[in-house]
N, C-alpha and C positions, 0 to 999 in steps of 0.2 A: 172388389177391384179386379179380381182375376177371373171373373165370369167371362165366358166366351161372348163375343159381340153378337148382337141380334142379327138374324138373317136379313139379306137385302130386302128393303121395303117394310121391315117390321118395327123400325124405330118409332118411339112415341115422340113425334116431332113438335118442338116448341117453335112456333112460327116467328117468334121474336128473336130467336137465337141466330148468332153468326156461326156458320158451320164450316169446319175444316175436315176434309177427307183424310183418313189415316190408313196407310197401307202397311200391314204388319204380317209376318209369317207366324201363324198361330197353330197350324197343323202340319204333320209330316207330308212330304219330305222336307218341309221347311225346318229351319233351326228354331225349334219351338221355344227353347229357353231364352234365346236371344230375342225372339219376338215378344215374349212375356215381359222381359226387362224393358224393351223399347216402349211397349204400350204403357207400362207402369210409369215411365218418365213422362210420356205424353199426357197421361191422365192427371198426374199430380200437378203438372204445370197448368192444365186447364182449371183445376180446382183453385190454384193460387190466383190465376187471372180473374176468375169469377168472384173470389173472396175480396179482390181489390176493386170490384165494380164492373168487371167485364169489359166489353168493347163499347165505349160511349154509352154505358148503362145497359147494354144488351148482353145476355149470357153467351159465353163461348161454348160450342158443342163439338165433340168429335163424332164423326161418322166413320166407324171402323170397318175395314174390309180385310179379310184373311187372304193373303196371296199364296200361301202354302208353297212358296219358292217356285211358283209357276209363272213364267213371263206372260203367257197368253191370259191367264187368269188375272194378272195384275193389269194388263192393258184393258181388259173388259171392265175391271173395277174402276179404272180411270174414266172410261166412257160413262159408266153409271153415275159416278160421283159428279161428273160434269153435268149430267141431266138433272141431278138433284140440286144443283145450284150452289155447290160449295164455293167458298171464296178462294181456297187454295188447297193444295195437297201437302201432306207431311209423311215422313216415315220411310219405311222399307230398309231392310238389312242386307239382303242378298244383292250382289252387284249386278248380276245378269237380269234379275227381276227389276231392279231399279232402272236399268237401262231401257227396258221395255216400257216402263211407266213414264220415264222421262221423254221418250220419243212420242208417246201418245199425248202427254201433257203439252209438249211443244206444238204438236199438230193442232191441238184444240185451243191453244192460247190460255192454258190454265196454269197459274203459278204453282211450282212444286219445289218445296224445300226438302231435299233429300237428307235424311238424318245420318245414315250409317254406311252406305255402300261406297266403296273406294275406287272402283274401276276407273282408270284415267279417262277412257273414252265413254263417258256416261251418255253423251250424245254424239252423233256422227258429225254434226256441224255446230258452230257456235250458236247459242240460243240466249235470248233475254229472259226466258220463262223459268229457267231452272237454276237453283242455287244449291250449294252443298256444304254441310258442316264437317263431315269426315274428311281427313286428309286424303289427297289423291294417292293411289297405290304407289306410284313411282317415288313419292316422298317417303312414305313409311317403310317401304321395302328396301330402299337404299340405306336407310338407317339400320335396318336389320342386317343388310349385307356388311355394313361397317362393323357391326357387332361381331359377326362371324369372323371377319379378318382380325379384329382386335383380340379375339379368343384363340387365334392361331389356326383357324380352319381355312384350308386352301382347296381341298378336294371335297366338294359338297355334292351329295346325291339328293335328288328330289324324287319322291314317289308321287307321281302326278296322274290325276284323272283327266279325261278330256273335258275341257271347259275354256271358254274365252278368258275367264278370270285367272285360272291357273296358268294358262299359256302366257298371259300378260305378266304374271309374277315371275315366271321362268325367264322371260326376256329381260325384265328389269334386273334380276339377279345376275344373269350372264353378262349383260352390258356393263354393270357396275363392277363386277368381280374380275373380269378378264384383264383389264388394264392394270390391275393391282396384284396380279399373280394368282388369282383364284380361278377355278374351273367348276362348271356345273355338269353333273352327270345325270341325265334324265332317265328315270325308270318308269316305263309305261305300265300303269296299273290296269290298263285294259288288256294286257297280255300276261301280267305276272300275278301270282297269288301272294298274299301277305307272307307266307312261309318262304317263298322264293326270293323275296326282297333281301333276306339275310345273305344268301349266297352271292347276290349281285354286289352287295356292299363289300364283302370280303374280296371278291374278284377285282373290284375297282379301287381298292385301298382307300375308300372314303372315310373321312374323319367325322363327318356330320351328315345326318339324314333329315331332310325337311318334308313334312307331311302336307302335300298339296292335294288332298283327297277329301272325300265326304266324311261327315261326322254323323253318327258314331262309327259307321262302317264305310270304308275299310280301315279308317284311322286307328280304331281301338285294336283291331286284330294285328295291324302292323307293329304297333308299339309292343304288344305282348310277345310277338314273335322275336323282335329284335332284342328286347330286354332279357329273354330267356336263352339267347345264343351266347355261349361263353367266348366265342371268337370276337364278339362285338362289345365286350365289356367297357371299352373306352370310348365308344362312339357317342356323340351328342345327337339327340333327337330334338328337332325344333318344329314349331308350328306357327309360322308368322301370322296366319289368319286368326289366331286367338282361341282355338278350341279349348286349351287347358284352363281358361279363365272361369269357365262355367262349372257349377257343382256337379253336373252329370258326368263330367270327365273323370273326376275322382271317384264317383260312385261306381263307374264301370271299370276303372283301372287301379284304384287303390294306390299303393306306394309307387307303382309303375308310372303313374301319371305325373309325378313330381319331376323337377329339374328338366322341364321341356320349355325352352324360352319361346315367348310369343310377343306380339305387338299389342300394346294397350295405349289408348288415347286419352290420357288424363295426366295432370301434373302430380308431382309427389305430394304436394300440400294443396288441398282444395281451399278456395276462397270461402268466406262466410256463407254465401248462397249455396255453394257446392256442399259444404258440410251440413247445412240444414236439410238439403234434398237427400243427401246420403242417409242421414239419421231417420228421416221420415220414411223413406222407402225401405230401409233395412227393417224397420218395425212392421211395415205393411206386408212385405214379401216374406219376412221371417227366413231370409237366406242371404248369403254373401252376394254383393252386388257387382255387376260388371260395369265397364265404362259405358255400355250401351244405354243404361238408364239416364246418364247425363246427356247423351246425344238426343234422347227423346225429350227430356225437359227443355233443353236449349232450343230445340226446334220450335216448340210452342211459344217459348219466351220471345224468340225473334219474330214469329208471325204475329203474335199479339201486339208487339211494339209497332210493327208495320201497319197492322189494321187500325190501330188507334191513330197513327200519324197520317195515313194515306187513304183510309176508307176501304170500301169493299170492291171498288172497281178493279177488275183483274189487271188491266193494262197498267194502272197506277201502281199496283202491288209489284209487278214485274220491274217497273222503272225504279223502284225503291231500293233494290239490292245494293247498288254502290253507295247508298247513303246510310245504310244500317250501321249502328254503333250500339250494341247491346251487351251489357255485362252478363255473361252466362255463368254456368257453374264451373267452367274451366278457363275463364278469362274473357277478355273483351272480344266480341265477335264482330268482325267486319269482313265484307266481301270485296274481292278484286278479280281482275282477269289474270289468270296464270297461263304462261305460254304452254301450248299443247293441251289445255283443258278448255272444253267448249262451254262450261257452265260457270256461273259466278261461284267463286271458291273462297272459303275461309282458309287463309294461308298464314299460319297453320296452328291447329290445335296441338298442345304438347304431346310428344310421342315418347313412349318408354318401351324398352325390351325388358320383360320380367319373366320370372318362373315361379313355380311353387317350391317353397323351401322343403327339401327332403326331410329335414328334422321336424318341421312343422308344416305339413302340407296345406293347412288352412291359411297360411301366411305367404305373402308374395315377397320375392327379393327383386329389387331393381338392379338390373345388370348393365343397363346402358340407357341414357336419356338425352333428350334435347331440351 
């Protein structure tokens, strides 16, 4: 299940199969662990669909392309998958990459169900071709901001790398916190070393530091530097984008990686389908699962339902988004138009703020939830 996908053009093609293109980050600088979880969820759902008879008796097949967190590579993959005649696109984890894929899918008239990327402006203009399962960034990050306020944090520093995604996150935090007495202090990681972050935190009297930077670096080095500075013993480190959920985080940081709150998109208690998927993938992957596996599974579950009901015509697939009602691993999935969001949006998957328990780093604590 975890073997790398075949290179372009090397698939053993089943001419009877219904094909879905899958965009997944499987190599660096992509977030490989997230990509592996996303692909595992997609693949398990395809197996379940085929075990249940496929799409009108035809097998469902994934055509996987590695985006490696590269927007240009993703756009080229969309072009290739379009030429291969896939019925729809699925997947992608990185927001900036998903944005490039969505733009190309919109231009080609190719339905795209985005699994995991949260950037509000997934497309520049409203489109009928793209739908999304993950909550828009403004929704999740406002919940995170409310958590910060409830925990007593008013002076919040962000260690930020240049990125449309991080800049959007800073704007959401600032707009939500300012009317409630909070402030955001931006630390430019293009100009600062991880060691210099500690001095900035002391100078600005910050009580919380949010990591809006790449993983593993410089995020890991920043955490190590701050954790080892006695002046910052009381500061909270947070990572709203979810880096601490993955096993690699604890491998690299050990105990320093605990007690760092992040956003997670799943309910406290999974429904029977979610519990079954969790058990199956935990056995196959032999590691702790992230919420990304459920995003992958739910993506195929929705597309399979659409394909069974509306057939393979791309225009009819795109017209189906507002009529979807599929029981996924995390609840009933339905799409609607959300103000400020140009794609069909599931509003909303459950959102939690969680961290790793310092006493038991393999266990998560729910700190705030919707």
